[in-house]
C-alpha positions in Angstrom: 0.0 0.0 0.0 1.4 3.4 -1.1 -0.5 5.9 0.9 1.3 9.0 -0.3 1.6 8.6 -4.0 0.7 9.9 -6.6 -0.6 13.3 -5.2 2.5 15.4 -5.1 1.7 17.9 -2.3 4.1 20.4 -0.9 5.9 19.4 2.2 3.7 19.1 5.2 3.9 20.3 8.7 4.4 17.9 11.7 1.4 17.4 13.9 1.2 20.0 16.7 -0.5 18.3 19.6 -0.6 21.4 21.6 -2.0 23.7 18.9 -5.1 25.7 20.1 -8.3 25.2 18.4 -10.3 28.0 16.8 -13.9 27.6 17.2 -16.2 28.2 14.2 -17.9 31.1 15.7 -14.7 33.0 16.4 -13.7 33.4 12.7 -14.5 36.3 10.4 -14.3 34.7 6.9 -14.0 36.7 3.8 -17.4 38.0 2.8 -19.0 36.6 -0.4 -19.6 39.3 -3.0 -23.3 39.6 -4.2 -24.3 37.3 -6.9 -25.5 39.0 -10.0 -27.0 36.7 -12.6 -29.3 37.2 -15.7 -31.9 34.9 -14.0 -33.4 34.6 -10.6 -30.8 33.4 -8.3 -30.8 33.5 -4.4 -28.0 35.3 -2.6 -26.2 32.3 -1.2 -24.6 32.5 2.2 -22.4 30.2 4.2 -24.0 27.7 6.5 -23.7 28.6 10.2 -22.4 26.1 12.7 -22.5 26.1 16.5 -19.5 27.5 18.3 -18.1 24.0 19.1 -14.9 22.2 18.1 -14.2 18.5 18.3 -10.6 17.5 17.7 -10.2 14.0 15.9 -7.2 13.3 18.3 -9.6 13.4 21.2 -11.3 10.2 19.7 -8.1 8.4 19.1 -6.9 9.6 15.6 -3.2 9.3 15.1 -1.2 11.4 12.6 1.4 9.1 11.0 2.6 7.4 7.8 1.9 4.0 9.1 -0.7 2.1 7.0 -1.8 0.3 10.1 -3.5 3.5 11.3 -6.2 3.4 8.6 -8.7 1.4 10.6 -8.0 3.3 13.8 -8.4 6.7 12.2 -11.5 5.7 10.3 -13.1 4.8 13.7 -11.8 8.0 15.3 -13.1 10.2 12.5 -16.4 8.6 12.6 -16.6 8.9 16.5 -15.6 12.6 16.3 -18.2 13.4 13.7 -20.9 11.5 15.7 -19.9 13.2 19.0 -20.1 16.7 17.4 -23.3 16.0 15.6 -24.9 14.5 18.8 -24.0 17.6 20.7 -25.7 19.8 18.2 -23.0 20.2 15.5 -20.0 22.3 15.0 -16.5 21.9 13.7 -14.6 18.6 13.5 -10.9 19.7 13.4 -8.2 17.8 11.6 -4.9 19.3 12.9 -1.6 19.4 11.0 -0.2 16.1 10.0 -0.8 13.0 7.8 -4.1 11.3 8.6 -4.6 8.0 6.9 -8.2 6.8 6.9 -10.9 5.0 5.1 -14.1 6.8 3.9 -15.4 9.8 5.9 -19.1 10.1 6.2 -20.4 13.5 7.4 -23.5 14.4 9.2 -25.8 17.5 9.3 -24.4 20.6 11.0 -20.8 19.5 10.6 -17.9 21.5 9.3 -14.9 19.2 8.5 -12.0 21.6 8.9 -8.6 20.8 7.5 -6.0 22.9 9.4 -2.9 24.3 7.8 -0.5 21.4 7.3 -3.2 18.8 7.5 -3.4 16.1 4.8 -6.0 13.3 4.8 -4.7 10.4 2.8 -7.3 7.8 1.9 -7.0 4.1 1.9 -6.3 2.3 -1.4 -7.9 -1.0 -0.2 -11.2 -1.4 -2.0 -12.9 -3.2 0.8 -12.5 -0.3 3.1 -15.3 1.5 1.0 -17.9 -1.1 1.8 -20.8 -1.4 2.6 -22.3 0.1 -0.5 -24.2 3.4 -0.5 -26.6 5.1 -2.8 -24.8 7.1 -5.5 -25.1 8.3 -9.1 -22.5 7.0 -11.5 -22.4 8.4 -15.1 -26.0 9.6 -14.6 -27.3 6.2 -13.3 -28.7 5.7 -9.8 -27.1 2.6 -8.1 -25.5 1.3 -4.9 -21.7 1.2 -5.1 -18.5 1.6 -3.1 -18.7 4.6 -0.8 -17.1 7.9 -2.1 -14.1 8.9 -0.1 -16.0 11.6 1.5 -19.8 11.1 1.6 -23.0 12.7 3.1 -26.6 11.9 2.4 -29.8 13.7 3.4 -27.9 16.4 5.4 -28.4 20.1 6.0 -25.6 22.5 6.7 -22.4 20.7 5.9 -18.9 21.9 5.0 -15.4 21.0 4.2 -13.0 23.9 4.8 -9.3 24.4 4.5 -6.5 25.2 4.2 -5.5 21.6 4.4 -5.6 18.9 1.8 -7.5 15.8 0.7 -5.3 13.2 -1.0 -7.3 10.4 -2.7 -4.3 8.2 -3.1 -6.3 6.6 -6.0 -3.8 5.0 -8.4 -5.0 1.5 -7.4 -8.5 2.4 -8.7 -7.4 3.8 -12.1 -6.9 0.5 -14.0 -10.6 -0.2 -13.5 -11.3 2.3 -16.3 -10.6 -0.4 -18.9 -12.7 -3.1 -17.4 -15.7 -1.3 -15.7 -19.1 -2.8 -16.4 -21.2 -1.1 -19.1 -24.4 -2.8 -18.1 -25.4 0.0 -15.8 -26.4 2.2 -18.8 -29.1 -0.5 -19.7 -30.6 -0.9 -16.3 -33.4 1.6 -16.5 -34.4 0.4 -20.0 -34.6 -3.2 -18.7 -36.8 -2.2 -15.8 -34.3 -2.8 -13.0 -35.2 -0.5 -10.0 -32.4 1.5 -8.4 -32.6 -0.5 -5.1 -31.8 -3.7 -7.0 -28.7 -2.2 -8.7 -26.1 -3.4 -6.2 -22.4 -3.3 -7.1 -19.4 -2.7 -5.1 -17.2 -5.5 -6.4 -13.9 -5.5 -8.2 -15.6 -7.5 -11.0 -18.0 -4.6 -11.7 -15.1 -2.2 -11.4 -17.2 0.9 -10.9 -15.0 3.6 -9.4 -16.4 5.9 -6.7 -16.3 9.6 -6.8 -14.0 11.4 -4.4 -16.5 13.7 -2.7 -20.3 13.1 -3.0 -22.9 14.9 -1.1 -26.2 13.2 -2.0 -29.6 15.0 -1.5 -28.1 17.7 0.8 -28.8 21.4 1.4 -26.7 24.4 2.4 -23.2 23.2 1.6 -19.8 25.0 1.8 -16.5 23.8 0.3 -13.8 26.3 0.8 -10.1 26.8 1.0 -8.8 23.3 0.6 -6.7 21.5 -2.0 -8.0 18.1 -3.4 -6.6 15.6 -5.9 -5.9 12.0 -6.9 -9.4 10.7 -6.7 -10.7 7.5 -8.2 -13.2 9.2 -10.5 -15.1 12.5 -10.5 -13.6 14.7 -7.9 -16.3 16.9 -6.3 -19.8 15.5 -7.1 -22.9 17.0 -5.5 -26.0 15.0 -6.5 -29.6 16.4 -5.9 -28.3 19.2 -3.8 -29.4 22.8 -3.2 -27.6 26.0 -2.1 -24.0 25.1 -2.7 -21.0 27.3 -2.4 -17.6 26.1 -3.7 -14.8 28.7 -3.4 -11.1 29.0 -3.3 -10.7 25.3 -3.8 -7.6 24.0 -5.7 -8.5 20.9 -7.8 -5.3 19.1 -8.9 -6.1 15.8 -10.5 -4.7 13.0 -12.7 -6.1 9.7 -13.7 -9.1 8.8 -15.9 -12.4 10.8 -15.6 -10.9 13.0 -12.9 -13.3 15.9 -13.6 -13.0 18.9 -11.2 -16.6 19.7 -10.1 -19.6 17.7 -11.4 -22.9 19.3 -10.1 -25.5 16.7 -10.9 -29.2 17.6 -10.9 -28.4 20.4 -8.4 -29.8 23.9 -8.1 -28.4 27.2 -6.7 -24.7 26.8 -6.9 -21.8 29.4 -6.7 -18.3 28.4 -7.9 -15.7 31.1 -7.4 -12.0 31.8 -7.1 -11.2 28.1 -7.8 -8.1 26.8 -9.7 -8.2 23.7 -11.8 -5.5 21.5 -13.1 -7.4 18.5 -14.1 -7.1 15.3 -16.1 -10.6 15.9 -17.5 -13.3 18.6 -17.5 -12.9 21.4 -14.9 -16.5 22.3 -14.1 -19.1 20.0 -15.8 -22.8 20.2 -15.3 -24.8 16.9 -15.3 -28.4 15.8 -14.9 -28.8 12.1 -15.7 -28.3 9.5 -18.5 -31.0 8.8 -21.0 -34.0 6.8 -19.5 -32.6 7.1 -15.9 -32.3 10.8 -16.2 -35.8 11.1 -17.6 -37.2 9.1 -14.8 -35.5 11.3 -12.1 -36.3 14.4 -14.2 -34.2 16.9 -12.1 -32.4 19.6 -14.0 -29.2 21.3 -13.0 -30.1 25.0 -12.7 -29.0 28.3 -11.3 -25.3 28.0 -11.6 -22.8 31.0 -11.3 -19.1 30.4 -12.0 -16.8 33.4 -11.6 -13.2 34.4 -11.1 -11.9 30.9 -11.8 -8.8 29.8 -13.6 -7.4 26.7 -15.2 -4.0 25.3 -16.1 -5.2 22.1 -17.7 -8.5 20.3 -18.5 -10.8 19.1 -21.2 -13.1 22.1 -20.8 -13.4 25.2 -18.5 -17.2 25.2 -18.3 -18.8 22.0 -19.7 -22.3 20.8 -20.0 -23.1 17.1 -20.5 -22.9 14.7 -21.9 -25.2 13.2 -19.3 -27.9 16.0 -19.3 -31.2 14.1 -19.7 -32.8 16.0 -16.9 -31.9 19.3 -18.5 -29.5 22.2 -17.7 -30.6 25.8 -17.5 -29.8 29.2 -16.1 -25.9 29.1 -16.1 -23.8 32.2 -15.9 -19.9 32.1 -16.1 -17.9 35.3 -16.1 -14.5 36.8 -15.5 -12.6 33.6 -15.9 -9.2 32.7 -17.4 -8.5 29.4 -19.2 -5.1 28.5 -20.4 -4.0 25.2 -21.9 -7.4 23.5 -21.6 -9.0 21.7 -24.5 -11.8 24.2 -24.7 -13.1 27.1 -22.7 -16.8 26.4 -23.3 -18.0 22.9 -24.1 -21.5 21.7 -24.5 -21.8 18.0 -25.5 -24.7 15.6 -26.0 -26.1 12.9 -28.3 -29.2 12.2 -30.3 -30.6 9.9 -27.5 -30.3 12.3 -24.6 -33.5 14.3 -24.8 -34.1 17.3 -22.5 -32.6 20.8 -23.0 -29.6 23.0 -22.4 -30.9 26.6 -22.3 -30.2 30.1 -21.0 -26.4 29.7 -20.7 -24.2 32.8 -20.7 -20.5 33.2 -20.6 -18.7 36.6 -20.8 -15.6 38.4 -19.8 -13.3 35.5 -20.5 -9.6 35.4 -21.4 -8.5 32.3 -23.2 -5.0 31.2 -24.3 -3.6 28.1 -26.0 -6.6 25.9 -26.4 -5.9 22.4 -27.6 -9.1 22.2 -29.8 -11.8 24.9 -29.9 -12.4 28.1 -27.9 -16.1 27.0 -27.8 -18.0 23.9 -29.0 -21.6 22.8 -29.1 -21.7 19.2 -30.2 -24.6 16.8 -30.5 -22.6 14.0 -31.9 -20.4 13.4 -28.7 -18.4 10.3 -29.7 -17.0 9.1 -26.4 -20.4 7.5 -25.4 -21.3 4.3 -27.1 -23.0 2.5 -24.2 -26.6 2.3 -25.3 -28.5 1.5 -28.5 -29.1 4.9 -30.0 -32.7 6.0 -30.4 -34.0 9.3 -31.5 -34.7 11.5 -28.5 -32.9 14.7 -29.6 -32.0 17.3 -27.0 -32.3 21.0 -27.6 -29.5 23.6 -27.2 -31.0 27.1 -27.2 -30.6 30.6 -25.9 -26.8 30.3 -25.4 -24.8 33.6 -25.5 -21.0 34.1 -25.4 -19.7 37.7 -25.1 -16.6 39.6 -24.5 -14.1 36.8 -25.1 -10.4 37.3 -26.0 -8.7 34.2 -27.2 -5.1 33.7 -28.4 -4.3 30.3 -29.9 -6.7 27.5 -30.9 -7.1 25.2 -33.9 -10.7 26.3 -34.3 -12.5 29.4 -33.0 -16.0 27.9 -32.7 -17.4 24.5 -33.7 -21.1 23.7 -33.9 -22.2 20.3 -34.8 -26.0 19.7 -34.8 -28.2 16.9 -36.0 -28.9 16.5 -39.8 -32.3 15.0 -38.9 -33.3 18.0 -36.8 -31.2 21.1 -37.7 -33.1 23.4 -35.3 -32.0 21.4 -32.3 -29.2 23.9 -31.9 -30.7 27.4 -32.2 -30.7 30.9 -31.1 -27.0 31.2 -30.3 -25.1 34.5 -30.2 -21.4 35.5 -30.2 -20.6 39.1 -29.4 -17.6 41.3 -28.8 -15.0 38.5 -29.4 -11.4 38.7 -30.6 -10.1 35.3 -31.5 -6.8 34.3 -33.1 -7.0 30.6 -34.4 -6.0 28.3 -37.2 -9.6 28.0 -38.5 -12.6 30.2 -37.8 -16.2 29.2 -37.2 -17.2 25.8 -38.4 -21.0 25.1 -38.0 -23.4 22.6 -39.4 -27.1 21.7 -38.8 -28.1 24.8 -36.7 -30.5 27.7 -36.8 -30.3 31.4 -35.9 -26.6 32.0 -35.3 -25.7 35.6 -34.6 -22.3 37.1 -34.7 -21.8 40.7 -33.7 -18.5 42.5 -33.5 -16.6 39.3 -33.7 -13.0 39.7 -34.9 -11.6 36.5 -36.3 -7.9 36.3 -37.2 -7.5 32.9 -39.0 -4.5 31.3 -40.4 -6.4 29.0 -42.9 -9.5 29.0 -44.8 -12.6 31.1 -44.5 -13.7 32.8 -41.4 -17.1 31.3 -41.6 -17.7 27.7 -42.9 -21.4 27.1 -42.5 -23.3 24.0 -43.7 -27.1 23.6 -43.4 -27.4 26.7 -41.1 -30.5 28.7 -41.4 -30.6 32.3 -40.2 -27.0 33.1 -39.7 -25.9 36.8 -39.5 -22.6 38.6 -39.1 -23.1 42.2 -38.0 -26.6 42.1 -39.1 -25.9 40.7 -42.6 -27.0 37.2 -43.7 -24.3 34.6 -44.2 -24.9 32.2 -47.1 
């Protein structure tokens, strides 16, 4: 068991047993600026916790690099969380040091606080993550290995920094090549969620790192997280979520940064992403299972974030069968990602992506496109394709400066339904790229004050596009 690799953190501090505890009520955290969005959005505030601190050391936790301490610390963390919750809630303090543990299950009214110099290193023994718990994997409800940090049906929960969460997940990564694909057929076959029981190496379904499932009033702030088995921060069916000043540093397969999944009222701000997959990606269920649940992701604001690496800065899909609407990203910088804005789906997804706005972006050295809207997402071949076309509409990109990309904008709709992508606007953009705008099968594309500097070909290459205009003039 290698409990330190592969998450290369900075050197850590030794555990200071005599360090004084700071109670939750004694702090004056940085205020959250008002949320201004082009849709109705509540002004989110941090959850408030009782002025109480429970130190994990008081319940037997030991800071060390000894793998034998996993079981001891798992029990100690659980005992500290229970004691704090039973007393009415407050802060569970993880002091400086290396803390080796199995999964951590939070409760309502608990702030798991990672002190400066604290690093929680999770076990790489699969059996430590049993028994199975309800989760959503790839847009499918089932029971699987516990996420590394998990909460279900909780109000007022938090993970706060400045410490670190190390998933130590390299042992899980080979499962990518052998994971079962049958889960994507379960709803169509009539298998109810409570009968979808996995949690075996044979099924090889990797858990997410942090999953909050059907929770409200959530704060994640100030910590660093990386090296998870699968998706990194994965709220499912949650409301009123603040994620701020979190550094997401991931490698490995499917290591998305933040995956809000059928959630509403979410603020993501001042986060830094260096990810092996998408940075922020909005989900809402897969095909029949997403239609059954029928819960959109809605009311999302992402601001003042940056990336060093990732498949997309702000991404929607491809599992979006419950719909995604009311999304506003602004004042972000993306450098070295595959794309800045990426909306992806397939002909069998159904539902909608609507009222999406991105503005005031600086973009540099994209691997593929600055922005892409794609209804022929090729990475998903799990199900028999049937025609249930989604709709992308009312999507607006404004005030974007981009230097370096093979393609400025790519739009790929459906030949059988060319109005499935419609009412898309691009305004006040300055893009330097190899190719310009490449679009097919779409309706009502508006380009206003868009300056394209392209190295090859025409600035606008449109096929089967109805109602395209550039500065008010029709494009043939």
